[in-house]
C-alpha positions, -999 to 999 in steps of 0.1 A, spaced: -64 -14 -301 -71 -39 -329 -49 -63 -346 -51 -78 -381 -31 -105 -398 -20 -100 -434 -5 -122 -461 -2 -121 -499 -39 -128 -502 -48 -98 -481 -59 -89 -446 -78 -112 -423 -106 -103 -399 -99 -77 -372 -93 -89 -336 -116 -80 -308 -109 -46 -293 -90 -43 -260 -90 -11 -239 -58 -3 -220 -51 23 -193 -20 40 -181 -15 40 -144 10 52 -118 16 43 -82 -10 56 -58 -5 88 -38 4 90 -2 -22 80 24 -29 103 53 -4 104 81 -9 77 108 -24 90 140 -27 75 174 -62 64 183 -55 46 216 -26 28 234 -21 7 265 10 -11 278 3 -40 253 -14 -24 223 -14 5 200 -43 15 176 -36 38 147 -57 53 119 -50 71 86 -68 88 58 -72 72 24 -48 79 -5 -60 111 -23 -48 98 -57 -53 62 -67 -29 65 -97 -56 54 -121 -61 20 -106 -84 13 -76 -67 10 -41 -64 -27 -33 -50 -25 2 -30 -4 27 2 -18 42 15 -7 76 51 -11 88 62 -6 124 96 3 139 106 3 175 127 34 185 157 20 203 178 52 204 180 88 192 195 98 159 221 75 145 218 53 177 184 41 164 187 11 142 157 10 118 141 -24 117 107 -19 99 84 -49 99 51 -52 81 23 -56 106 -8 -52 85 -21 -55 49 -58 -49 42 -85 -25 32 -91 -9 66 -81 26 74 -71 16 110 -51 -11 127 -45 -23 162 -12 -39 172 -17 -63 201 13 -86 200 50 -82 203 50 -48 220 72 -39 250 57 -16 277 72 19 279 88 17 244 83 41 215 71 28 182 66 46 148 44 36 119 43 42 81 15 35 58 15 30 20 -14 24 -5 -12 -6 -29 -32 -4 -61 -48 -33 -80 -22 -26 -107 6 -32 -82 -11 -63 -68 -10 -80 -103 23 -67 -115 
């Protein structure tokens, strides 16, 4: 894209060229999988997002929810526990032994980081 200014005397010099891209949000990363767990830690891993949406993947964000009950008895209280480039994460604080936890992962593109 170029821009020129014009007045009654004519057109001025053209601007420098800028290249622009259209992007969308990145695709879904792989489903989180359990790697290892103890009474005080859980390690999960996931695959990379297949589609970066036209902008490089900047980070992955992991949210965690403790399952307090079944069906409507479970009150969802997702908390962010990780943001980074890795494709795995180990939770080592705030866990309660013999409780069930679930995780969700989303990819964040460089476009989303700056917008």
